[in-house]
N, C-alpha and C positions, 0 to 999 in steps of 0.2 A: 252456902257461902264457899265451901271448899271446892265445889264443882266449878264455880265461876273463876276462882283463883287459878286452877289448873288450865282452864281454857285461855285465860289471859297470858299465861306463860308460854303456851304453844304458839300463839300468835306473835308475841313479843319476846323471843328467847333471849335477846341481848339484855333487855331490861331485867330479866330474871337470872342473868349471869350464867346461862347455858351456852356452850361454844357453838358457833355456826358451822354446819357441815361443810366439808371441802367440796369444790367443784370436781365432777368426774371428768377425766381427760381421756383422749383416745391414744395419746402417745407419751404420756407421762409429763406433758408440759402444757400444751395448748388446750383450751376448752374444746370438748367434743362438739362436732357440728350438729346443728339442729336438724329436724326432719326435712327441711328444705335444702340442706347441704351448705348453709351459711355458718359462719363461726364468728365469735366475738372478736373485735379488734382491740380489746383491753379497756375501752371506755364505755362499753355498753352498745356501741354501734356494730352493725353486722356487715361483713364483706360480701360483695356480689360476685366474686371470682368464680368462674365456671371452667377455666382451662389454664394451662401453664402459659404465662405471658410469652409471646413471640414464637411459640412452638409451631413448627410446620405440622399440620394435621393430616392433610390428604390432598390428592389431585382431583380436580373436578373439571373434566374435559381439558380445556387449554388454560385453566387457572389453578393457582395454588391457594388452598384454604389454610389460613394461619390464625393463631390466637392473637387477639389484640395485645398491645404492650401492657395494658393494665389487667389482662386476664378476664375481662368481663363479658367478652363476646368473641365470635369468630368474624374474620374479614377475608375477602377474596381479592387476590391480585392477579392481573392478567400476565401470562408468561409469553413474551414476544416470540420465543422459539418453541413453545409448547411445554407441557409438564412431563417430567421424566417418567418413564415406564418402569423403572427399577428402583427409584428412590423418591422420597417425598420432597421434591425441589423442582424449581424451574430448570429447563435445559440451559446449558451454557454454549457459547460459541466455541467450536472446534476449528481453530485456524488451519489453513493450509501450511505446508512446509514445516510441520512439527514445531509450531510456535506456541502451543498451548501452555507449556510451563512458564513462559514469559507473561502471557495474558493472566495466568493465575495469580501472579504477585502484583498486578497493576493496581489493584484496589488500595494497596498500602503506600503507593507512591504519590508525590504531589502533582497538582495540575502543572502543565507546561504552557506558558504563553511566550511565543517566539517573537513578540514585539513587532516592530516595523520592518527590520531587516535582520536576518540571522544566517549563520553558516553552520552546517552539520558535517563533520568529518567522519566517514564510516570506517576509517582505518584505526584511529586512536580514540574515537568516541567523544571528541571535544565538541562542545556546542557554544557558540558565541552569539549573544542576543544584544542587538544595538550596541556593539562594541565591548560588551562585558561577558566574560566567560561564565557559563552556568553549568552546574553539575547535574547531569541527568544519568540515571541508572541505565546501563546497557549490558548486553551480552552478545557473544558471537556464536553462531550456529553453523556448523559445517553442512555441506551438501555433497552429493555424489555427482561428478561431471557437471558441476555448476559452481558459481562463485560462493564464497562465504557470505553469510548474512550477518550484519550487525543490527540487533534489535534494540530500539530505545523503548523504555517501559515507563508509562505515564498514567496518571489518573484521568486526565483529559488533555486535549491538545487544541490550541488556537494558533494559527499561523497566517502570516501575510507574505512578505517577500523572503523566500528561503532559497539558498543555494547549497546543494549537496555535493560534496567532493569525496574523493577516496576511491579505492579499488573494490571495496566490499559492497554488496547490495544493501539497500536500506529497508528496514521494516520498523514500524511503530505499532506497539501493542498498547491499547488504551482501554481502561475500564469504562470510561464515559465517552462523551461526544468528541468527535474530531471535526474541526472546522478549518477549511482552507479558503481564505478570502483574498489572497494575493497570488503571485506566481511562485509556485513550489517547484523548483527546477532541479532535475537530476539528469540534465542533458550533457551531451558531449560538446566540446568547442575546439575547433582546429584539431590538433593532434592529441588533445587531452580527452580521454574517454569518459563517459558517464559512469557513475558508481555501479559496479555490478555488470558492466559490459563483458560479453563472453564470446570468444571465438571457438567454434568446434571444427570438426574436420571438413565441413561442407559450406559453412555460411560466409566465410571471408571471401571477398572478391579476389580475383586473380590478377597477377601482373601481366601487363601487355608486353609484346615483343619489342625489341630494339633492333632495327636494321641498319646495316652499314650505310654511311652517307647521311645519317641524321633523320631517318624515318622512325619516329617515336610513337608507338601505339598507346592507347589509353588503358587505364586499369579499370577493372570491374568494381561496381559498388557492392556494399555489404548486404546480405540477406538476413531475414529473420521471419517476420510475419508475412512477408512477400519477398520475391527474389530481387536482387540488385540488378541494375542495368549493366550491360556489357560495355567495355571500353571500345572506342572507335579504332578502326584500323588505319594505318598510315602507309602510303605507297609513294615511292620515288623511283628514280632510274636504277636503283640497286635492288628493288623488289618490294615485296609486301611484308609489313610488320602487322601481325594479327593482334587485335585488341583482346584484353583479358576478359574472361567470363565473369558475370556477376555472381555473387554468392547465392546459394540456394535457400529456399524456404526451410526453416528448421524449428526445433522446439515444439511446443504444444499449446493449445488454446487455453488451458487451465493454469498456466504458469507454475506448474509443479514439475521440476524444481523452479525456484525463482531465479530469473536471469534477465540480463539486458541484451542489447543488440550486438551486431558484428561489424567489424572494420571493413573498409574497402581494401583493395589490393594496393601494393606499393607502386611507385612510379617505375616505368620501364628501365631496367638496367641498374636499379638501386633499391636498397632496403630502407629508404628514407621514410619520413613521416607519412601517415595515411589519414584519410577520413575515418573517424572513430564512431563506434556504436553508442547509442543512448543507454542510460542506466536502468536500474531495476528498483521499483518502489512497491512495497506492500503496506497498506494501511488497514489496521484491524481495530474495530470498536465493538464493545458489547451492546452499544445502544444505537448510535447514528453517526454517519459520515456525511458532511455537507461540503460540497465544493462549489463555492460561488466565485472563486477565482480560477486559477489554472494549475493543473499538475502536468508537468512536461518531462518527457524522457526522449528527447530528439537526438538524431545523429548529426554529425558535423560534416563540413566540406573541407577536404585537404588535398587528397588525390582524387579517387572516386569518393562518393558520399558514403558515410557510415549509416547503417540502418537505425531505425527507431528502436527503443528499448521496450521494457515491460512494465505495466502498471496494473496492480491487483488491489481491489478494494473489497473488504469483507466486513459486513455489519448487518443487523436485522433490517435497517433502513438506510438507503443511500439517496440523498437529495443532490441532484446534479444540474443546477442552473448554469454552471460554469463550463469549463473545458478540460477534457483529458486528451492529451496529444502525445503520440509516439511516432513522429514523422521522420522520414529519411532525409539526410543531407544531400545536397546537390553535388554533381561532379565539377571538379575544378579544371583548369586549363593551364598547361605549361607551354608558354609561347616564347620562343627564343630563350628558353630556360628561365623565363620570368614567370613566377607563380601568380595566377589570377584565380581567386577563390570564387566558388559559387556561394549560395546561401546555405547556412545551417538550417536544419529542420525548423519550420515555422510554428507559431503559436495558434494557428487556426487549421482549417482543413484544406488549405491551398498548398500545392507542391512548391518546394524550394526551387528557385530558378538556377539553372546551371550557368557556369561562367561563360561569358561571351569571348570569342577569340580576340586576341589583340590585333590580329591582321588576318583577314579571311583568305588572303593569298597563300598563307603558310600554315594555317591551323583551323581546327574544328572545335566547336564549343562543347561544354560539359552537359551531361544529361540532367534532367530535373530529378529531384528527389520524390519518392513516393509519398502520398498523403491521401487520407480518406479512402476512396476506392480507385484512385489513380495510381497505376503502377510506375515504377522507376523508369526514367528515360535512359537510353543508351547514349554514350558519347558519340559525337559526330566524327565520321571518318573523313580523311583528307588525302588528296592525291596531288602531287606536283611532278612536273616532268623531270626535274633534277633539283638537288639540294635538300635542305631540311624541311621536314613537315611534321606537325604535331597534332595528333588526334585528341579528341576530347575524352574525358573520363566518365564512367557511368554513375548514375545517381543511386542512392541507398534505398532499400526497401523499407516498408513500414515495420513497426514493432507489433506488440500485442497488448490488448487491454482486456481485462477480465473483471467482472463484478459479480460477487456472490451475496445474495440477500435472501430474505424470506419471500414467499410468493406475494407479488404485489408490492414489494418493498423498495423497488427502484423507481424513483420519480425523476425523470430526465427530461429537461427542456433545453439543455445546453448542447455543446458540440463535442463529438467524439471523432478522433482521427488516429487510427482507423476505427471502424465500427467495433464495438466490444462483443465478446462472447459473454453470456450470462449463465449463472447457475445458482443452486441453492446453497446457502451458507451451511457449513457443517455444524453438527450439534453433538453434544456428549452429556 
């Protein structure tokens, strides 16, 4: 009988009023894991956690292996720009023109929808959407021998009809997708330059000569991605007035530094208003840029034509069923001192048409602006036996277009004018 009593107490210690032994712990608090690595969750169930939730574990070729958010398994995510060789993370976009600091803070900014119509001022950073001011974070970045850049920082961008004004170049740094579905214009108009237009020592067109007796030569158009057209010469009984040279090709194909186009020369004998250069636009996305509308940085017609500006797109993927245009403005005509404008740079790949003379007996027409692979036209020369004569002004050269993506990341079915240069998006 005594042996049976002891056995019963070993099996049912609580009933015999012996205390239950405490659980053995591995850190003084939580129960020790069992031989399979699981631990109790407090109600008798066992956790299946095998790794630290969301922890980046390793690079596997072009993918990043990460612990799932519940810690129960590993998962792989593809890195659009490859996996880092120095850290356990996907590579990030390294924008041109030293704009990485602005891209780094874009994930914390709100999405920006520019509605139906919007204006962006690169001087003071104001943004107006459908008549209503909108606060958008921005910063200015200086460049050497190039315009200042105002960078707008967003989580994503959707834009339709947008007009960009101001003297600074425009950049937009986006954490997510950028979508342009309307006309996004950073173009010059008349004597108002595009944002970020930049005249250096060689690219502005030259003034034509003025000869006694009213022989007025034409001014040269602005150059950038191609040379501007020269101004026409004017001849009367007092002699020859030689037209101004067009501005020279300048800058570089990668748009570093970021800059716009160049102005035409002024009218003969005056420092008056001129045809002005198109602006400069840099769009950056960590994911994708889609242009189903138009991005334009065209030059204008006022004296000679201003050249087209600069457009730079940088993202892993660029979808381009729309248009990117940086065309030159056409040469104008001064006929009996009455200004006749040519066309500003067009929104397709056709040259802007130079101004026709008001009277072919005393004047010559303006040269066409450059577009696509067509070079800028020279102003028409004119000769009279005596009296006044007015030669035409030269057209503006094209600007520059650059697209940086991953290999195979550019999907283009739309229109480029001029043809773009392409490269690999920078990584870090």
